[in-house]
MARLUM-765232 format. One record per residue (C-alpha): x, y, z; chain; residue in three letters; residue number from 1. Coordinates in Angstrom, 3 decimals. Each point is the difference from the previous one (the first is absolute). Last residue first. Layout:
# MARLUM-765232
<rec <X Y Z> 'A' 'ALA' NUM>
...
//
This chain:
# MARLUM-765232
<rec <20.986 17.828 -80.818> 'A' 'UNK' 117>
<rec <-0.364 3.664 0.858> 'A' 'UNK' 116>
<rec <0.080 2.566 -2.845> 'A' 'UNK' 115>
<rec <-3.759 0.437 -0.219> 'A' 'UNK' 114>
<rec <0.196 3.775 -0.298> 'A' 'UNK' 113>
<rec <-1.690 0.363 3.394> 'A' 'UNK' 112>
<rec <2.798 -2.033 1.625> 'A' 'UNK' 111>
<rec <2.727 2.086 -1.612> 'A' 'UNK' 110>
<rec <-1.792 3.229 1.004> 'A' 'UNK' 109>
<rec <-0.488 -1.305 3.546> 'A' 'UNK' 108>
<rec <3.777 -0.379 0.277> 'A' 'UNK' 107>
<rec <0.330 3.690 -0.885> 'A' 'UNK' 106>
<rec <-2.501 1.062 2.659> 'A' 'UNK' 105>
<rec <1.456 -2.403 2.595> 'A' 'UNK' 104>
<rec <3.421 1.602 -0.250> 'A' 'UNK' 103>
<rec <3.155 -1.442 -1.547> 'A' 'UNK' 102>
<rec <2.554 -0.016 2.819> 'A' 'UNK' 101>
<rec <2.349 -2.874 -0.755> 'A' 'UNK' 100>
<rec <-2.046 -2.453 2.054> 'A' 'UNK' 99>
<rec <-3.210 0.765 -1.902> 'A' 'UNK' 98>
<rec <1.782 -0.572 -3.315> 'A' 'UNK' 97>
<rec <1.302 -3.341 1.180> 'A' 'UNK' 96>
<rec <-3.416 -1.030 1.347> 'A' 'UNK' 95>
<rec <-1.752 1.077 -3.200> 'A' 'UNK' 94>
<rec <2.381 -2.118 -2.036> 'A' 'UNK' 93>
<rec <1.930 0.897 -3.122> 'A' 'UNK' 92>
<rec <-0.086 -1.858 -3.297> 'A' 'UNK' 91>
<rec <-2.028 2.540 -2.005> 'A' 'UNK' 90>
<rec <-3.067 -2.260 0.176> 'A' 'UNK' 89>
<rec <0.040 0.499 3.757> 'A' 'UNK' 88>
<rec <0.749 -2.602 2.639> 'A' 'UNK' 87>
<rec <-2.126 0.320 3.120> 'A' 'UNK' 86>
<rec <2.504 -1.516 2.407> 'A' 'UNK' 85>
<rec <-1.506 -3.433 0.590> 'A' 'UNK' 84>
<rec <-0.921 -0.549 -3.645> 'A' 'UNK' 83>
<rec <-2.932 -1.071 -2.152> 'A' 'UNK' 82>
<rec <-2.711 2.325 1.260> 'A' 'UNK' 81>
<rec <-3.719 -0.729 -0.138> 'A' 'UNK' 80>
<rec <-0.813 1.999 3.135> 'A' 'UNK' 79>
<rec <-1.438 -2.933 1.946> 'A' 'UNK' 78>
<rec <2.685 -2.342 -1.340> 'A' 'UNK' 77>
<rec <2.785 2.386 0.999> 'A' 'UNK' 76>
<rec <-1.582 0.488 3.429> 'A' 'UNK' 75>
<rec <-0.131 -3.759 0.620> 'A' 'UNK' 74>
<rec <3.581 -0.448 -1.243> 'A' 'UNK' 73>
<rec <1.274 2.440 2.632> 'A' 'UNK' 72>
<rec <1.486 3.184 -1.424> 'A' 'UNK' 71>
<rec <3.636 0.585 0.900> 'A' 'UNK' 70>
<rec <1.844 2.094 2.610> 'A' 'UNK' 69>
<rec <-0.998 -1.740 3.235> 'A' 'UNK' 68>
<rec <0.837 -3.421 -1.434> 'A' 'UNK' 67>
<rec <-2.884 -2.407 0.177> 'A' 'UNK' 66>
<rec <-1.476 -2.831 2.001> 'A' 'UNK' 65>
<rec <-3.476 -1.009 -1.155> 'A' 'UNK' 64>
<rec <-2.212 -1.433 2.696> 'A' 'UNK' 63>
<rec <-2.942 2.128 -1.090> 'A' 'UNK' 62>
<rec <1.242 3.532 -0.677> 'A' 'UNK' 61>
<rec <2.749 1.666 1.988> 'A' 'UNK' 60>
<rec <1.295 3.349 -1.192> 'A' 'UNK' 59>
<rec <3.400 0.457 1.540> 'A' 'UNK' 58>
<rec <1.517 3.214 1.329> 'A' 'UNK' 57>
<rec <-1.525 -0.232 3.463> 'A' 'UNK' 56>
<rec <-2.428 -2.878 -0.197> 'A' 'UNK' 55>
<rec <-2.672 1.516 -2.222> 'A' 'UNK' 54>
<rec <-3.150 -1.930 -0.720> 'A' 'UNK' 53>
<rec <-1.520 -2.153 -2.697> 'A' 'UNK' 52>
<rec <-3.554 -0.583 -1.106> 'A' 'UNK' 51>
<rec <-2.971 2.377 0.133> 'A' 'UNK' 50>
<rec <-0.017 -0.103 -3.788> 'A' 'UNK' 49>
<rec <-0.070 3.680 -0.988> 'A' 'UNK' 48>
<rec <1.708 1.519 3.046> 'A' 'UNK' 47>
<rec <2.729 -2.640 0.252> 'A' 'UNK' 46>
<rec <0.606 0.031 -3.768> 'A' 'UNK' 45>
<rec <0.175 3.803 0.097> 'A' 'UNK' 44>
<rec <2.631 -0.281 2.725> 'A' 'UNK' 43>
<rec <1.976 -2.407 -2.175> 'A' 'UNK' 42>
<rec <-0.190 2.450 -2.919> 'A' 'UNK' 41>
<rec <1.247 2.802 2.265> 'A' 'UNK' 40>
<rec <2.841 -2.292 1.042> 'A' 'UNK' 39>
<rec <0.930 -0.322 -3.674> 'A' 'UNK' 38>
<rec <0.355 3.798 -0.227> 'A' 'UNK' 37>
<rec <2.297 -0.222 3.021> 'A' 'UNK' 36>
<rec <-1.823 1.099 3.119> 'A' 'UNK' 35>
<rec <0.681 2.174 3.037> 'A' 'UNK' 34>
<rec <-1.862 -0.646 3.232> 'A' 'UNK' 33>
<rec <-0.902 2.794 2.381> 'A' 'UNK' 32>
<rec <1.856 2.985 1.466> 'A' 'UNK' 31>
<rec <2.232 -2.161 2.211> 'A' 'UNK' 30>
<rec <0.748 -2.384 -2.881> 'A' 'UNK' 29>
<rec <-0.975 -3.582 -0.828> 'A' 'UNK' 28>
<rec <1.379 -0.875 -3.432> 'A' 'UNK' 27>
<rec <-2.257 -1.709 -2.499> 'A' 'UNK' 26>
<rec <0.863 -1.929 -3.159> 'A' 'UNK' 25>
<rec <3.693 0.405 0.765> 'A' 'UNK' 24>
<rec <2.903 1.726 -1.783> 'A' 'UNK' 23>
<rec <-1.493 3.490 -0.019> 'A' 'UNK' 22>
<rec <-2.804 2.069 1.452> 'A' 'UNK' 21>
<rec <-2.713 2.200 -1.482> 'A' 'UNK' 20>
<rec <-2.742 1.373 2.260> 'A' 'UNK' 19>
<rec <-3.393 -1.342 -1.010> 'A' 'UNK' 18>
<rec <-3.254 1.975 0.145> 'A' 'UNK' 17>
<rec <1.273 2.663 -2.424> 'A' 'UNK' 16>
<rec <-2.523 -1.224 -2.547> 'A' 'UNK' 15>
<rec <2.411 -0.500 -2.920> 'A' 'UNK' 14>
<rec <1.185 -3.474 0.959> 'A' 'UNK' 13>
<rec <-3.489 -1.054 1.103> 'A' 'UNK' 12>
<rec <-1.638 1.151 -3.249> 'A' 'UNK' 11>
<rec <2.627 -1.797 -2.104> 'A' 'UNK' 10>
<rec <-0.503 -3.166 2.042> 'A' 'UNK' 9>
<rec <-3.790 0.117 -0.260> 'A' 'UNK' 8>
<rec <0.221 0.518 -3.780> 'A' 'UNK' 7>
<rec <2.390 -2.961 -0.420> 'A' 'UNK' 6>
<rec <-2.255 -2.068 2.237> 'A' 'UNK' 5>
<rec <-2.926 0.620 -2.324> 'A' 'UNK' 4>
<rec <2.126 -0.593 -3.099> 'A' 'UNK' 3>
<rec <1.410 -3.363 1.142> 'A' 'UNK' 2>
<rec <3.615 -0.100 -1.160> 'A' 'UNK' 1>
//
């Protein structure tokens, strides 16, 4: 994973700026959007590159069609990640851990430790 983006992602997850959601990259909510940890990475991509936009739960970049719960290929390439779910060296995925209630702070620890493939 790209070290600069890794640091940005860890900082964003621990900043308190993003409210954690589950099962989708981004979930519109009455109190503001909620993000999966992978949705936070997509939002960083949007802010850093000026590309992409949110269409409800989906992150749309270029003409790429993508599932609302997985990283688009463009974001994976930008971040230097090999998988759509943020697979960790320990065999689990960031998206799966996020969806079972593991908090952003703990997920950020895995990312900071270089566990993401």
